C-alpha positions in Angstrom: 4.6 -0.8 -1.9 7.5 1.4 -3.0 7.1 4.2 -5.5 4.9 3.6 -8.6 5.7 3.8 -12.2 3.7 4.1 -15.4 5.4 3.8 -18.8 4.1 4.3 -22.3 5.6 2.7 -25.4 4.2 3.2 -28.9 5.1 2.4 -32.6 6.1 5.2 -34.9 3.4 6.9 -36.9 -0.3 7.6 -36.1 -0.1 6.1 -32.5 2.2 9.0 -31.6 -0.7 11.3 -31.5 -2.6 9.0 -29.1 0.5 8.7 -26.9 0.8 12.5 -26.7 -2.8 12.7 -25.5 -2.2 10.1 -22.9 1.0 11.7 -21.7 -0.8 15.0 -21.3 -3.6 13.2 -19.3 -1.0 11.7 -17.0 0.7 15.0 -16.3 -2.6 16.7 -15.8 -3.6 14.1 -13.2 -0.9 15.4 -10.8 1.6 13.5 -8.7 3.3 12.0 -11.7 6.8 13.1 -12.8 8.3 12.4 -16.2 11.5 10.5 -15.5 12.5 9.3 -18.9 11.6 10.4 -22.5 13.2 8.9 -25.6 12.1 7.5 -29.0 8.5 6.2 -28.6 8.8 5.7 -24.8 8.0 7.8 -21.7 8.3 6.7 -18.1 6.5 8.5 -15.3 7.1 7.9 -11.5 5.4 9.0 -8.3 5.5 8.4 -4.6 7.3 9.6 -1.5 10.2 7.2 -2.4 10.3 7.4 -6.2 11.9 4.6 -8.2 15.2 5.2 -9.9 14.9 5.4 -13.7 18.0 5.3 -15.9 18.3 5.4 -19.7 19.9 2.4 -21.5 22.9 3.7 -23.3 22.6 4.0 -27.1 19.0 3.0 -27.3 15.6 4.4 -26.2 15.0 1.9 -23.4 15.1 2.4 -19.6 15.7 0.4 -16.4 13.2 1.1 -13.6 14.5 0.3 -10.1 17.8 -0.7 -8.7 20.6 -2.8 -10.2 23.6 -4.3 -8.5 26.6 -6.0 -10.0 26.4 -9.8 -9.3 30.1 -10.5 -9.7 31.0 -7.8 -7.2 28.4 -9.1 -4.8 29.8 -12.6 -5.0 33.2 -11.1 -4.2 31.8 -9.4 -1.1 31.7 -5.9 -2.6 28.9 -3.4 -3.1 28.8 -2.0 -6.6 26.0 -0.8 -8.9 25.6 -2.6 -12.2 27.0 -0.4 -15.0 24.5 0.2 -17.7 27.3 0.9 -20.2 27.6 -2.9 -20.5 24.2 -2.8 -22.2 25.3 -0.4 -24.9 24.7 -1.5 -28.5 23.4 -5.0 -27.5 20.2 -6.3 -29.1 17.4 -6.2 -26.5 17.1 -10.0 -26.1 20.8 -10.2 -25.4 20.5 -7.3 -23.0 17.7 -9.0 -21.1 19.8 -12.1 -20.7 22.8 -10.0 -19.5 20.6 -8.5 -16.8 19.2 -11.7 -15.4 22.7 -13.3 -15.4 25.1 -10.5 -14.4 22.8 -8.1 -12.4 20.4 -8.3 -9.5 18.0 -6.1 -7.7 14.4 -4.9 -7.9 13.8 -3.8 -11.5 11.8 -3.8 -14.7 13.6 -3.1 -18.0 12.0 -1.7 -21.1 14.4 -2.2 -24.0 13.8 -0.4 -27.3 16.0 -0.6 -30.3 14.9 1.9 -33.0 11.5 1.1 -34.5 11.5 -2.5 -33.3 8.8 -3.7 -30.9 9.8 -3.3 -27.2 11.3 -6.1 -25.1 10.4 -6.2 -21.4 12.1 -8.1 -18.6 11.3 -8.4 -14.9 13.8 -9.3 -12.2 14.0 -13.0 -11.3 12.8 -12.4 -7.7 9.6 -10.5 -8.8 10.4 -7.7 -6.3 9.0 -5.1 -8.7 5.7 -5.7 -10.4 5.2 -5.5 -14.2 1.7 -5.3 -15.7 0.9 -4.5 -19.3 -2.0 -3.5 -21.5 -2.6 -1.8 -24.8 -5.0 1.0 -25.5 -5.2 2.9 -28.8 -2.1 1.1 -30.0 -0.1 2.4 -27.0 1.4 -0.1 -24.7 1.3 0.6 -21.0 3.8 -0.9 -18.6 3.1 -0.2 -14.9 3.2 -1.4 -11.3 -0.6 -1.0 -11.1 -3.2 0.0 -13.7 -5.5 3.0 -13.3 -9.2 2.2 -13.0 -10.4 5.1 -15.1 -9.3 7.7 -17.6 -7.7 7.5 -21.0 -4.9 5.3 -19.8 -7.1 2.6 -18.1 -7.2 -0.8 -19.7 -10.1 -1.4 -22.1 -12.7 -3.6 -20.6 -11.2 -3.6 -17.1 -13.1 -6.0 -14.9 -12.5 -8.8 -12.4 -11.3 -11.9 -14.2 -13.1 -14.6 -12.3 -11.3 -17.5 -14.0 -7.9 -16.1 -12.9 -9.2 -15.3 -9.5 -10.3 -19.0 -9.2 -6.8 -20.0 -10.3 -5.4 -17.9 -7.5 -7.8 -19.3 -4.9 -6.9 -22.8 -5.9 -3.2 -22.2 -6.1 -2.1 -19.2 -4.0 1.5 -19.5 -5.2 0.5 -18.3 -8.6 0.1 -14.8 -7.1 3.2 -13.4 -8.9 2.4 -15.0 -12.2 -1.2 -13.8 -12.8 -3.2 -10.6 -12.4 -6.9 -11.4 -11.9 -8.0 -8.3 -13.9 -9.4 -8.5 -17.4 -7.5 -6.4 -19.9 -4.2 -6.7 -17.9 -1.3 -9.1 -18.5 1.3 -9.9 -15.9 4.9 -10.5 -16.7 6.3 -13.3 -14.5 9.5 -13.1 -12.5 12.6 -13.6 -14.7 10.5 -13.5 -17.9 11.4 -11.6 -21.1 8.7 -10.6 -23.5 9.3 -9.2 -27.0 6.5 -7.6 -29.1 3.3 -5.8 -28.5 1.2 -8.8 -27.4 1.4 -11.1 -24.3 2.1 -14.4 -26.1 5.7 -13.9 -27.1 7.4 -14.6 -23.7 10.6 -16.4 -22.7 11.4 -17.5 -19.1 15.1 -16.5 -18.8 15.6 -17.4 -15.1 14.4 -20.6 -13.5 15.3 -21.9 -10.0 15.8 -25.4 -11.5 18.8 -24.2 -13.5 20.6 -23.5 -10.2 19.2 -26.5 -8.3 20.4 -29.3 -10.6 23.3 -31.2 -9.1 26.7 -29.4 -8.9 30.0 -30.8 -7.8 30.9 -27.6 -5.9 28.9 -25.2 -3.9 29.4 -22.2 -1.6 31.1 -22.9 1.8 29.7 -21.5 5.1 32.1 -18.6 5.2 31.3 -17.8 1.6 27.6 -17.9 2.5 28.1 -15.4 5.3 30.1 -13.1 3.1 27.4 -13.3 0.4 24.6 -12.4 2.9 26.8 -9.5 4.1 27.2 -8.2 0.6 23.5 -8.5 -0.3 22.5 -6.7 2.9 25.2 -4.0 2.3 23.9 -3.4 -1.2 20.3 -3.1 -0.2 21.1 -0.9 2.8 23.1 1.6 0.7 21.4 4.9 0.3 18.6 3.9 2.7 18.6 5.7 6.1 17.4 5.3 8.7 16.5 1.6 8.8 14.1 -0.2 11.1 14.9 -3.9 11.6 12.2 -6.4 12.4 13.5 -9.0 14.8 11.2 -12.0 15.4 13.6 -13.7 17.8 14.5 -16.5 15.4 17.6 -17.3 13.3 16.8 -15.6 10.0 16.2 -12.1 11.4 19.3 -12.6 13.7 21.4 -13.3 10.6 20.1 -10.1 8.9 20.9 -8.2 12.1 24.4 -9.5 12.0 25.0 -8.4 8.5 23.5 -4.9 9.1 25.8 -4.5 12.0 28.8 -5.8 10.0 28.2 -3.2 7.2 27.5 -0.4 9.8 24.1 0.3 8.3 22.1 3.2 9.9 19.8 1.1 11.9 17.7 3.4 14.0 16.0 0.6 16.0 14.8 -3.0 16.0 11.2 -4.0 16.4 9.5 -6.9 18.0 5.7 -7.5 18.3 4.6 -9.9 21.1 1.6 -11.6 22.5 1.0 -11.5 26.3 0.9 -15.3 26.5 4.2 -17.2 26.8 4.1 -19.1 23.5 3.7 -15.8 21.6 6.3 -13.7 23.6 9.7 -13.6 21.9 10.9 -10.5 23.6 13.7 -12.2 25.5 15.2 -13.7 22.4 14.8 -10.5 20.4 16.4 -8.5 23.2 19.4 -10.8 23.2 19.9 -10.3 19.5 19.4 -6.5 19.7 21.8 -6.2 22.7 24.4 -8.3 20.9 24.5 -6.0 18.0 24.0 -2.8 19.8 20.5 -2.0 18.5 17.7 -0.4 20.5 14.7 -2.7 20.7 11.1 -1.4 20.4 8.5 -3.8 21.6 4.8 -3.7 20.8 2.1 -5.8 22.6 -0.5 -7.5 20.5 -4.0 -8.6 21.4 -6.7 -10.4 19.5 -7.4 -8.5 16.3 -10.8 -7.8 14.7 -10.8 -8.9 11.1 -13.5 -7.1 9.2 -14.2 -5.6 5.8 -12.7 -2.2 6.7 -9.4 -3.7 7.9 -9.1 -6.0 4.8 -10.0 -3.1 2.5 -6.8 -1.1 3.6 -4.6 -3.1 1.2 -7.3 -4.3 -1.3 -6.8 -1.7 -4.0 -3.6 -2.9 -5.5 -3.4 -4.8 -8.8 -3.0 -8.1 -7.0 -4.8 -9.2 -3.8 -3.0 -8.1 -0.6 -1.6 -11.4 0.5 1.3 -9.6 2.0 -1.0 -8.1 4.7 -2.8 -11.2 5.9 -1.7 -10.2 9.5 -3.4 -6.7 9.2 -2.8 -5.8 12.8 0.9 -6.3 12.6 1.0 -4.6 9.2 -0.7 -1.5 10.6 1.5 -1.5 13.8 4.7 -1.7 11.8 3.6 1.1 9.5 2.8 3.3 12.5 6.3 2.6 14.0 8.1 3.2 10.7 6.5 6.6 10.5 7.1 7.3 14.2 10.9 6.7 13.9 11.2 8.2 10.4 12.6 5.0 8.8 13.0 4.8 5.1 13.3 1.0 5.0 12.1 -2.0 7.0 14.6 -5.0 6.9 13.2 -8.4 7.6 14.4 -12.1 7.7 11.5 -13.2 5.5 12.3 -15.9 3.1 15.1 -17.5 5.2 13.1 -20.6 6.0 12.9 -21.5 2.3 16.3 -20.3 1.2 18.2 -21.9 4.1 15.9 -25.0 4.0 14.3 -25.0 7.4 11.9 -27.8 6.4 12.6 -31.2 7.8 10.9 -32.8 4.8 10.7 -36.5 4.1 11.8 -35.8 0.5 15.3 -35.4 2.0 15.4 -39.2 2.3 15.0 -39.6 -1.4 18.0 -37.3 -2.0 20.1 -39.2 0.5 19.2 -42.6 -1.0 19.9 -41.3 -4.5 23.4 -40.5 -3.5 23.2 -36.7 -3.2 25.8 -35.2 -0.9 24.8 -35.4 2.7 26.4 -34.3 6.0 27.3 -37.9 7.0 26.9 -41.3 5.5 23.6 -42.5 4.3 22.6 -44.3 7.5 23.7 -41.5 9.7 22.0 -38.9 7.6 18.8 -40.9 7.5 19.0 -41.2 11.3 19.3 -37.4 11.5 16.2 -37.0 9.4 14.4 -39.7 11.4 14.9 -37.7 14.6 13.9 -34.5 13.0 10.7 -35.8 11.5 9.9 -38.2 14.3 9.4 -41.0 11.7 11.2 -44.3 11.4 13.9 -44.7 8.9 11.9 -47.5 7.2 8.9 -45.2 6.8 11.1 -42.5 5.3 12.6 -45.0 2.9 9.1 -46.1 1.9 8.0 -42.6 1.2 11.2 -41.9 -0.7 10.3 -44.7 -3.1 6.9 -43.1 -4.0 6.4 -40.2 -6.5 6.7 -36.8 -4.8 3.4 -35.7 -6.2 1.7 -38.4 -4.2 3.6 -38.1 -0.9 3.8 -34.2 -1.0 1.3 -32.7 -3.3 1.9 -29.1 -1.9 -0.6 -26.7 -0.3 -4.0 -28.0 -1.1 -6.8 -25.7 -2.4 -9.4 -24.6 0.2 -11.6 -27.4 1.3 -14.6 -25.3 0.3 -13.4 -24.6 -3.3 -16.3 -25.1 -5.6 -16.2 -28.3 -7.7 -16.7 -26.2 -10.8 -13.4 -24.4 -10.3 -10.7 -26.2 -12.3 -7.3 -26.7 -10.6 -4.8 -24.7 -12.7 -1.4 -26.0 -13.8 1.4 -25.7 -11.2 3.6 -22.7 -11.0 6.1 -22.8 -13.9 9.0 -23.0 -11.4 7.4 -26.1 -9.9 6.5 -27.7 -13.2 10.1 -27.3 -14.4 11.6 -30.2 -12.4 13.5 -32.2 -14.9 16.8 -33.2 -13.3 15.9 -31.6 -10.0 16.0 -33.9 -6.9 12.8 -34.4 -4.8 14.1 -32.3 -1.8 15.2 -29.4 -4.1 11.7 -29.4 -5.6 10.3 -28.8 -2.2 12.7 -25.9 -1.8 11.6 -24.4 -5.1 8.0 -24.8 -4.1 8.8 -22.8 -1.0 10.3 -20.0 -3.1 7.0 -19.7 -5.1 5.1 -19.3 -1.8 7.2 -16.4 -0.5 6.8 -14.2 -3.5 3.7 -12.6 -1.9 6.2 -10.9 0.4 6.6 -8.3 -2.3 2.9 -7.4 -2.4 1.1 -4.3 -1.3 1.0 -3.6 2.5 0.7 -0.6 4.8 4.3 -1.1 6.0 5.4 -1.2 2.4 3.7 2.1 1.8 5.4 3.6 4.8 8.9 2.5 3.9 10.8 0.3 1.5 10.2 -3.3 2.5 13.5 -5.2 2.1 13.9 -9.0 2.4 17.7 -9.5 1.8 17.5 -13.3 2.3 15.4 -13.4 -0.9 18.1 -11.6 -3.0 18.9 -13.3 -6.3 22.6 -14.1 -5.6 21.7 -15.7 -2.3 18.8 -17.7 -3.7 21.0 -19.0 -6.5 23.8 -19.9 -4.1 21.6 -21.8 -1.7 19.8 -23.6 -4.6 23.2 -24.9 -5.5 23.9 -26.4 -2.1 22.6 -30.0 -1.8 19.4 -30.1 0.2 20.7 -32.6 2.9 23.8 -30.4 3.4 21.6 -27.3 4.0 18.9 -29.1 6.1 20.4 -31.9 8.2 22.3 -31.6 11.5 21.7 -31.4 15.2 19.5 -28.3 14.6 17.5 -27.1 11.5 19.4 -24.9 9.0 22.8 -26.2 10.1 24.6 -24.7 7.1 23.3 -21.2 7.8 24.1 -21.7 11.5 27.7 -22.7 10.7 28.0 -19.7 8.5 27.2 -17.3 11.3 28.5 -19.4 14.3 31.1 -16.8 15.3 28.7 -13.8 15.0 25.4 -14.7 16.7 24.7 -15.0 20.4 25.4 -18.6 21.4 22.1 -19.1 23.1 20.3 -17.9 19.9 22.5 -20.1 17.7 21.6 -23.2 19.7 17.9 -22.5 20.0 15.8 -25.5 19.0 12.3 -24.0 18.8 10.4 -20.8 18.3 7.2 -19.3 19.6 3.9 -20.4 18.0 1.2 -17.7 17.4 -1.2 -19.8 15.3 -3.6 -20.1 18.2 -3.9 -16.3 18.4 -4.8 -16.1 14.7 -7.4 -18.8 15.2 -8.9 -17.0 18.2 -8.8 -13.6 16.3 -10.8 -15.1 13.4 -13.1 -16.8 15.8 -13.8 -13.5 17.5 -14.4 -11.9 14.1 -16.9 -14.4 12.9 -20.0 -12.2 13.4 -18.7 -9.9 10.6 -16.7 -12.5 8.6 -19.6 -15.0 8.2 -21.9 -12.7 6.1 -18.8 -11.1 4.4 -17.9 -14.5 3.0 -21.2 -16.4 2.8 -23.0 -13.5 1.1 -20.0 -12.2 -0.8 -19.0 -12.0 -4.4 -16.9 -15.2 -4.5 -20.0 -17.1 -3.3 -22.3 -15.4 -5.8 -19.9 -16.2 -8.6 -19.6 -19.8 -7.6 -16.0 -19.9 -6.7 -16.6 -21.2 -3.2 -19.1 -23.8 -1.9 -21.0 -22.1 0.9 -22.4 -25.4 2.1 -18.8 -26.6 2.8 -17.6 -23.2 4.1 -20.5 -22.5 6.5 -19.6 -25.3 9.0 -16.1 -23.9 9.4 -17.3 -20.4 10.4 -18.0 -21.2 14.0 -15.7 -20.7 17.0 -14.9 -24.4 17.7 -13.7 -25.4 14.2 -12.0 -22.1 13.7 -9.8 -22.7 16.8 -9.4 -26.5 16.6 -9.3 -27.2 12.9 -6.5 -26.0 10.6 -8.6 -23.7 8.4 -7.3 -20.3 9.3 -5.1 -20.0 6.2 -7.8 -20.9 3.7 -10.4 -18.7 5.4 -8.0 -15.7 5.5 -7.0 -16.2 1.9 -10.7 -16.2 0.9 -11.4 -13.1 2.9 -8.5 -11.3 1.3 -9.6 -12.2 -2.2 -13.2 -11.1 -1.3 -12.0 -7.7 -0.1 -9.9 -7.3 -3.3 -12.9 -8.0 -5.5 -15.1 -5.6 -3.7 -12.5 -2.8 -3.8 -11.9 -3.2 -7.6 -15.6 -3.4 -8.4 -16.1 -0.2 -6.5 -13.3 1.5 -8.4 -14.5 0.3 -11.8 -18.1 1.3 -11.0 -16.9 4.8 -10.0 -15.2 5.1 -13.4 
């Protein structure tokens, strides 16, 4: 997690006195610095890498975080977005300008005179935005305090929202499972003092609906370069995580192209062959002139103490579900003195790594494809190892039936209602079946912006999830992105002249799922009572009779239940951490 922010907004009149009291309490707490003060608004920041806060010209508002100019990025140039363009615009118009013409990691608090505030959160959700009201003062923050005069009234675990999150993990960026706290979704504008008056300004579907033109491979490479260059600006030194696969190799290429101050690259490996990617990572590092640091991994012990390390943030720590790697990266970031960690995370979804049968529906509906319908279906058939006839049969069925998405945990209690889908997923009018799969993938990767030890040690940067790149790839027809001799053929074509040929032509990647299974199996003596006698069980969110048979070595290793067990353990740790904090208050 990068630096924190805590903002106060209040109406004119009597609430000003309450706001002054709370401002004094914040400053007395220590660690906070007043970064912006204007009419009925104050913004405080803290942290080793504090967030940038800039005043909106000719009004009392402020933008928290970084803003880049989208038009310049699309032209291959790095330029900050000029806040002068926001001068004298009504707040709703300003919010629309930001989501259309700027990108970055930001939250904007817009205030025109005595009018109620307008809030807007960047479309990628890279910076959190949580709100609550106390004594007529609105608080806007990255995380709420658990105690003191600024804490939300009635702060407690919201078991209904926690059940929603357990049932649909991709709602992580949309809801905060704390009572008294409201979350502003990614790309959402809210005007007024209460949570109900919200408008979703940015939706993936708006960029995924059919277009006659789309970015070409060279343009895609230039756009990746520009996004990486913008995010690398003013960050030095940089540690690059190289997994050995395509996406991190692309990020390495762009970092080298913009001559970013990369101090080293990092690769974690398992001693067994299927988990050892050092050879591939070394080829990429050597190709671009980076020093590679390797770190050996062994079976990890997953227990309450390890899970508790990232359990104190406002949302459960789903970005640290590999706690050993998280801690190892944090240690190496501090060791080399890096200010930022760059990753290739998000590339699978943005570049469409999935060989999904829904691609057949797009081909049959006449969406642009890399070859004729028959040839494109044959490519998909080879990729999915399914007959063309079976693909055509699936394409004729509703997507919700053939691909319902990630199911809830098999041990979710029957009393827990399945919540509505993520708003991005629900907004599918005019969106092709294969593009809906891509949008669903985008909702799943938003947890990459959550709290983690490595994110506390340095800025955690995922350039392949940058808004201009996401929008561009949503505009490319799914069969064009996905179908070829290898997966992600469009991205491979974009970087064909820049990546090591052997990496470019690589067909497969290591598989570490067995090591996670064995790690959880080895951790069962502590995990069993942690879950079966925990708070989620006592509150009736999980059915212990269905969970208990999974918590043995054989099913843990041979059944595909690691993800649902780890999700449940992460939520259990989060509940315990927040209940401790609230009790201590």
